[in-house]
N, C-alpha and C positions, 0 to 999 in steps of 0.2 A: 296410667300410661307413663311409660318410661322413655326418656330421650337421651341418647348418647351422641356426643359430638364426634364426627369422623372427619379426618383430613385426608384428601385424596392426593395421589401423586400427579405428575405432570400430564398423564394421559386422562385423568379424570376431569370432572367439571368444576372442581373447586370444593370448598368445604360444604358439607351437608349435615343435616341432623337426621339420624336414624331413629325414628320413633316406633316403638313396638308396643302392642298391647298383647294380651293373652291370646287373642284370636288372629290378628293380622298384622305382621310387621310391614311398615311402609316407609321407604326412604323419602324424605322431603328435601327438596333443593331450595333453600331460601334465597340463593344468589343467582338463580337462573335468569339469563337474559332472554328477551323475546326471540332471539335467533335460535335459542336452544329448543324452543317449542316447535313441534311439527304442525304445519298449517293443516287445517281440515281439508280433506279431499273433496272436491266438488262432486256432487251427486249427478249422475246422468251425463249427458253430452255437454261439451263446452258451448255455451250460448252467449259468450261475451260479444260475438260479432253482431248480435241483434240489437245491442244497446247503442251502437254507433249510428248517428244520423247520416253520416257520410256514405254509408253502405247503400242508402236508398237512392242516391243520385244516379249511379249507373243503371239501376233497375228502372227508375222512372224515365230515363233517357231511352232505354231499350223499349219500354212500353210505348212511349211517345212515337218512336220510329215504327213500331208495329201498328199503331193507330192511324198513320198517315194515309195509306191506301184505302182502308175501310172508311176513313173520314171523307175522302174524296168521293167514294162510291155512295155514301149516305147523302152527300150534298147533291149528287146527280139524282139519286132516288127521291129526294125532296121536291124535285120538279113534278113528280107524279103522285106523291103521297104527302099529305100535310106534315110539316115538321113536328107539330104537337103530337101526332100519333107515333111518329118515329121515336121522339124523345120519351114519351110515356112508356112505350114498349121497352126501350133500352133501360130506363130507370127501374121498371118492375123486374125485368130479368136480372139486372145487376143486384138489386136488393135481395131477391130470392137466392141468387148464387152466393152472396155474402153470408146470408143466414144459413144456407146449407153447409158451407165450409165451416162456419163457426160452430154449428150444431154437431157436425161430424167430429170436429176436434174435441168438443166437450164430451161427446159420447165415447171417444177413444180414451180420454183420460179416466172416465168413469168406468170403463170396461163393460159397457152395455152394447146392445145391438146397434150397428152403425148404418149410415147411409151407404148404399152400394156405390162403388166407383163408377158404374155405368150411369147412374143418375147424375153424379157430379160431371161426368163427361157430356151427358145430354144437355145440361145447363150451359156448358161452354159452347156446345155445338149450336144451340139456338140463339146465340148472341151474347152469352154471359162470360165469354172467355177473358175480356179485359178485367172484369171484376174477379174472376177466378184467379188470374195472375196476381192481382193485388191481395186477395184473401189468402192465397198460399203463403205469401210473405208476412201478412199481418199475423196469422195464426201459426205460422211456421208448420204448415200441414201439407203433407204429401210431397214436399220438396226433395226429400231424399229417396223416395220410392221411384226408381228408374223406369219401371214399366209404366207407371202412371204418367210420368213426365214425358215419355216418348209418345204416348197416346195424346196427351195434351198438346204436345208440339205439332202433331199431325192436324189436330183441330185448328190450331192457330194458322198453320200453313194452308189449310183448306179455306179459311176465311180470307187469307191474303190472295190466294188464287181466285176466289170468287170476286173479290174486289177488282183485281186486275182484269178479269174477264168481263165483268159488268162495265167497267170503264172503257173497254175496247169494243163494246157492243157485241159481246159474246163471240168475238172472232177467235179467241184462243180455243174455246170449246169446239167451234166449227172446224178449225184446222186439226185439232186432236182427233175429232171424229173421222175426218177424211183420212188421216194417217192410219188409224186403226182399221178403217174399212179397206184401205189399200193393202194393208198387211194381210188381212183375211183373204182378199182376192188372190194374192200371190201364193198363199198357203193351200188353196184349194187344188185338188188333183184333177 
């Protein structure tokens, strides 16, 4: 291998050694600073926001606010059903929901057959929506899919509505039913 010293002008990066062999000439910059090197491009999406612990604070506050009305409704329901049964049901549904989201994320990365979105929504509908909210953020799964998030939002709103309605002894549903019935009576010919 043969090396020749080359001095560059002001537009260049400084002095370099040009080493060449019979197969492949390669310039070698012995005096390159780290700023001259190009940083490796991150693969995939920017996920630096996931590393910050402060990002969880507003999400947990939002989840806490969403749990206020259902919490009061569960407290009222505990007058009729033992708290142990309610707690066991919610724990089982939450664990199954967490496992389903984790499994679906793992299957998505592996490129194999996945859990249908309808099943994930069903788990949220039967009471696993708080854990689904948390699992979506833990596994960063389904959070950028707008159609899924809209459906999930409707499930959360349905639970909020049911909590308010149960706390008001179903008066909201009674008034809604009367309004719909009145509308149909006016539309009849």
